[in-house]
N, C-alpha and C positions, 0 to 999 in steps of 0.2 A: 410412603415416598418420601425425607425429610426437604422440608422449604430451601431452594438453594438461597445462601449466605451472598450478603453484596457481593463480596471478593468472589465471586462464582456467575458473580450475574453479568459484573466487572468487566469478569473475562474475555467473556461469553460474549459478550455486546464487542467487543478489539478483536479478537479471532473473527465475529462475521464480518467485519473491516476487515480481517487480513484478506479470507477467505472473497472478498468482491477485486481487491488489488492484487491480492495476486491471477485472478482472471483478468481484468486490464492486463494486466501487464504481461498475461502468459501472449494474450488474444494481439496487446502492442507489439510484443517480441516477434510474435509469426509475423503482423503488420507490415512491420517498415522492415522486414532481416534487413532489406539493400540499401538501405539510407545509412545518412552518415548518421544514425541515434542507434542504428540496430546491433553495435558490435558493445555497446556499451546496455542496454538490454536486458544483451543477453547475460550477460554478468549481473547485471541486476535484479531477472527472477529468481536468480539462484538465488540469494540472500533472503526476499524474500517469502521464501518456498522455506526456507532456513527456520528466522524468523518468522513461522507462520505453525511450523511445527513444534519450536519451542515453544509458541502461545500452549498448544495445544497438551501437550505435556506440564507444563501450566497450572491446567487447570484438570490435570489425573493428579502431579505431584499435591494443590489442597484436601484432595477429593470430593473434587466435584466431574462433570461430567461434559461432551461440549453439546450442547442442544445444537440439535440437528433444525430444527426449523426457524435459527436463527440465521445458523450459516445456509440453509438450502432460498429463504429471501433476499440476502447478498448474492446468490446467487443471478440467484429471477433477475435482480434489479440491474446486476449490472448487462448483462445479453440484453434489456434495455437498452441502459444506456450506451449500447454497439453503437445504436441508431444517431442519437446524438455526436458521438466522437466522432464519427464520420464524415467524408470528404461530403456526402447529401444530409448532411445538420450541421454541419459548419461550414458548407460552400465552400471550402476547398480541403488539396490532398494537407497542407502546410499549416493553415487551423487544426485540421484531426489535431496535427504530432500538435501542437503547440495545446492546443485542452484536454490532451490524453498525457502530457507532461504535468502541468497543472495540475490533476485529477489525481497522482500516482505523490504529488508534492502537494498535496492535500492529507492523504494518507499516510506517507513517513514523519508526518509533523502530526498525527494520530496516533504513530507508536513511539514516537516521542516523551510524549506525555507517558502515554501507559510504562515506559519503563523507568520515566524519573518520578513518577507514583507505585509503581513499586519497590523503587530503591529507598524511596523516601518512610515506605511501609515494613522495609524484611527486616531492618532491624529487634521490630514487634514480634514476628515471625517465623519459628524455628521453618517453616515448609518453605518459606520463602531464601533464607538465609544460605545458604550455596550455590544462588543465580549467582553470575555475573553481569550486575546489569550497568556498571560501570563502564563496559565492554558491548555491551548491549546496544545503548547509549552512543556510546563515543560511532558502531559502525550504522545504525542508524543518522547520527551524525553526518559522513561520513555518506551515504545513499544520497542525503537529500543536500548536498552539496554536489555530489556528482547529476541528479534529475534538474537542479539550477543552472547548472554549466551548459544542460544537452535543454532544459526550458527557454532559457537566452537566446541559444540561437537557431532554437525550433520559432521564438517572435521574430528576431529576424528577418526571418525564410517567411515568417510569417504574413508578419504586419509589412514588408517593404513591400510585397509581394502582389498587395488587395493596393495597395499606396499605386503600387507603375499603374495594375492593374484598372485605377481609376483616370487616370491623366491622358 
Protein backbone atom coordinates (compact mmCIF):
# COMPACT_ATOMS: atom_id res chain seq x y z
CA UNK A 1 0.00 0.00 0.00
CA UNK A 2 1.58 3.32 -1.04
CA UNK A 3 2.38 6.00 1.51
CA UNK A 4 -0.33 8.73 1.52
CA UNK A 5 0.67 11.97 -0.15
CA UNK A 6 0.66 15.22 1.89
CA UNK A 7 -2.51 16.44 0.14
CA UNK A 8 -4.32 13.21 1.04
CA UNK A 9 -3.30 13.58 4.69
CA UNK A 10 -4.38 17.25 4.64
CA UNK A 11 -7.75 16.44 3.10
CA UNK A 12 -8.32 13.58 5.53
CA UNK A 13 -7.53 15.84 8.48
CA UNK A 14 -10.11 18.32 7.21
CA UNK A 15 -12.58 15.49 6.53
CA UNK A 16 -12.21 14.44 10.18
CA UNK A 17 -12.92 18.03 11.20
CA UNK A 18 -15.93 18.11 8.87
CA UNK A 19 -17.18 14.85 10.37
CA UNK A 20 -16.99 16.33 13.86
CA UNK A 21 -18.61 19.58 12.70
CA UNK A 22 -21.47 17.69 11.07
CA UNK A 23 -22.06 15.83 14.33
CA UNK A 24 -22.01 19.07 16.37
CA UNK A 25 -24.37 20.72 13.86
CA UNK A 26 -26.70 17.72 13.73
CA UNK A 27 -26.91 17.60 17.53
CA UNK A 28 -27.45 21.38 17.71
CA UNK A 29 -30.17 21.21 15.05
CA UNK A 30 -32.07 18.67 17.14
CA UNK A 31 -31.32 20.26 20.51
CA UNK A 32 -32.19 23.84 19.50
CA UNK A 33 -34.97 23.10 17.00
CA UNK A 34 -37.53 25.16 18.90
CA UNK A 35 -35.22 28.08 19.69
CA UNK A 36 -34.71 31.21 17.57
CA UNK A 37 -31.61 29.42 16.14
CA UNK A 38 -33.57 26.41 14.87
CA UNK A 39 -34.34 27.62 11.35
CA UNK A 40 -30.77 28.77 10.71
CA UNK A 41 -29.37 25.46 11.98
CA UNK A 42 -31.74 23.45 9.75
CA UNK A 43 -30.38 25.26 6.68
CA UNK A 44 -26.80 25.20 7.95
CA UNK A 45 -26.63 21.42 8.50
CA UNK A 46 -27.69 20.76 4.89
CA UNK A 47 -24.84 22.87 3.55
CA UNK A 48 -22.27 21.48 5.99
CA UNK A 49 -23.17 17.92 5.01
CA UNK A 50 -22.88 18.87 1.32
CA UNK A 51 -19.45 20.39 1.97
CA UNK A 52 -18.34 17.24 3.78
CA UNK A 53 -19.47 15.10 0.85
CA UNK A 54 -17.56 17.40 -1.53
CA UNK A 55 -14.44 16.95 0.56
CA UNK A 56 -14.86 13.17 0.62
CA UNK A 57 -15.24 13.14 -3.18
CA UNK A 58 -12.16 15.37 -3.50
CA UNK A 59 -10.11 12.76 -1.64
CA UNK A 60 -11.20 10.15 -4.18
CA UNK A 61 -10.52 12.59 -7.06
CA UNK A 62 -6.86 12.91 -6.05
CA UNK A 63 -6.58 9.12 -5.85
CA UNK A 64 -6.80 8.86 -2.07
CA UNK A 65 -9.19 7.18 0.30
CA UNK A 66 -11.04 8.59 3.31
CA UNK A 67 -9.30 7.56 6.54
CA UNK A 68 -11.89 5.82 8.73
CA UNK A 69 -9.73 6.07 11.88
CA UNK A 70 -9.53 9.87 11.65
CA UNK A 71 -13.27 10.10 11.06
CA UNK A 72 -14.01 7.75 13.95
CA UNK A 73 -11.77 9.81 16.22
CA UNK A 74 -13.63 12.99 15.27
CA UNK A 75 -16.98 11.25 15.82
CA UNK A 76 -15.89 10.10 19.29
CA UNK A 77 -14.54 13.53 20.23
CA UNK A 78 -17.87 15.12 19.30
CA UNK A 79 -19.67 12.66 21.58
CA UNK A 80 -17.29 13.60 24.43
CA UNK A 81 -17.80 17.32 23.72
CA UNK A 82 -21.54 16.97 24.22
CA UNK A 83 -21.08 17.25 27.96
CA UNK A 84 -18.97 20.41 27.71
CA UNK A 85 -21.43 21.97 25.29
CA UNK A 86 -24.45 20.97 27.40
CA UNK A 87 -26.16 23.10 30.02
CA UNK A 88 -24.56 20.84 32.64
CA UNK A 89 -21.10 21.62 31.30
CA UNK A 90 -21.65 25.34 30.70
CA UNK A 91 -23.96 26.29 33.52
CA UNK A 92 -26.97 27.30 31.41
CA UNK A 93 -28.88 26.54 28.24
CA UNK A 94 -28.03 29.99 26.89
CA UNK A 95 -24.29 29.50 27.38
CA UNK A 96 -24.59 26.05 25.82
CA UNK A 97 -26.05 27.60 22.65
CA UNK A 98 -23.32 30.26 22.59
CA UNK A 99 -20.43 27.78 22.91
CA UNK A 100 -21.97 25.42 20.37
CA UNK A 101 -22.27 28.24 17.83
CA UNK A 102 -18.71 29.35 18.56
CA UNK A 103 -17.51 25.78 17.99
CA UNK A 104 -19.26 25.77 14.62
CA UNK A 105 -17.69 29.17 13.81
CA UNK A 106 -14.23 27.71 14.37
CA UNK A 107 -15.05 24.79 12.08
CA UNK A 108 -16.20 27.08 9.28
CA UNK A 109 -13.05 29.21 9.67
CA UNK A 110 -11.04 26.02 9.14
CA UNK A 111 -13.11 25.23 6.07
CA UNK A 112 -12.42 28.69 4.61
CA UNK A 113 -8.69 28.04 5.14
CA UNK A 114 -9.03 24.64 3.42
CA UNK A 115 -10.89 25.93 0.36
CA UNK A 116 -8.52 28.90 0.04
CA UNK A 117 -5.40 26.68 0.21
CA UNK A 118 -6.85 24.29 -2.36
CA UNK A 119 -7.81 27.15 -4.66
CA UNK A 120 -4.19 28.32 -4.52
CA UNK A 121 -3.03 24.80 -5.40
CA UNK A 122 -5.64 24.07 -8.08
CA UNK A 123 -3.69 25.80 -10.85
CA UNK A 124 -0.89 23.26 -10.35
CA UNK A 125 -3.09 20.15 -10.14
CA UNK A 126 -5.30 19.05 -12.99
CA UNK A 127 -7.29 16.79 -10.63
CA UNK A 128 -8.48 19.90 -8.71
CA UNK A 129 -8.80 22.30 -11.65
CA UNK A 130 -12.48 21.60 -12.30
CA UNK A 131 -13.59 22.37 -8.73
CA UNK A 132 -15.13 25.79 -8.18
CA UNK A 133 -13.26 26.82 -5.05
CA UNK A 134 -14.48 30.39 -5.42
CA UNK A 135 -18.06 29.17 -4.94
CA UNK A 136 -17.04 26.98 -1.99
CA UNK A 137 -15.25 29.92 -0.35
CA UNK A 138 -18.23 32.22 -0.95
CA UNK A 139 -20.60 29.69 0.61
CA UNK A 140 -18.32 29.13 3.61
CA UNK A 141 -18.08 32.89 4.19
CA UNK A 142 -21.88 33.14 4.01
CA UNK A 143 -22.11 30.30 6.55
CA UNK A 144 -19.65 32.15 8.78
CA UNK A 145 -21.66 35.38 8.47
CA UNK A 146 -24.86 33.54 9.39
CA UNK A 147 -23.17 31.85 12.34
CA UNK A 148 -21.86 35.22 13.50
CA UNK A 149 -25.37 36.70 13.56
CA UNK A 150 -26.63 33.69 15.52
CA UNK A 151 -23.60 33.76 17.83
CA UNK A 152 -24.04 37.41 18.71
CA UNK A 153 -27.73 36.88 19.45
CA UNK A 154 -26.78 33.90 21.64
CA UNK A 155 -24.09 35.98 23.38
CA UNK A 156 -26.61 38.70 24.21
CA UNK A 157 -28.98 36.11 25.67
CA UNK A 158 -26.32 34.12 27.54
CA UNK A 159 -24.27 36.93 28.92
CA UNK A 160 -27.18 39.21 29.75
CA UNK A 161 -28.85 36.27 31.47
CA UNK A 162 -25.69 35.62 33.50
CA UNK A 163 -25.39 39.29 34.48
CA UNK A 164 -29.09 39.52 35.40
CA UNK A 165 -28.88 36.32 37.45
CA UNK A 166 -26.00 37.65 39.55
CA UNK A 167 -27.87 40.82 40.61
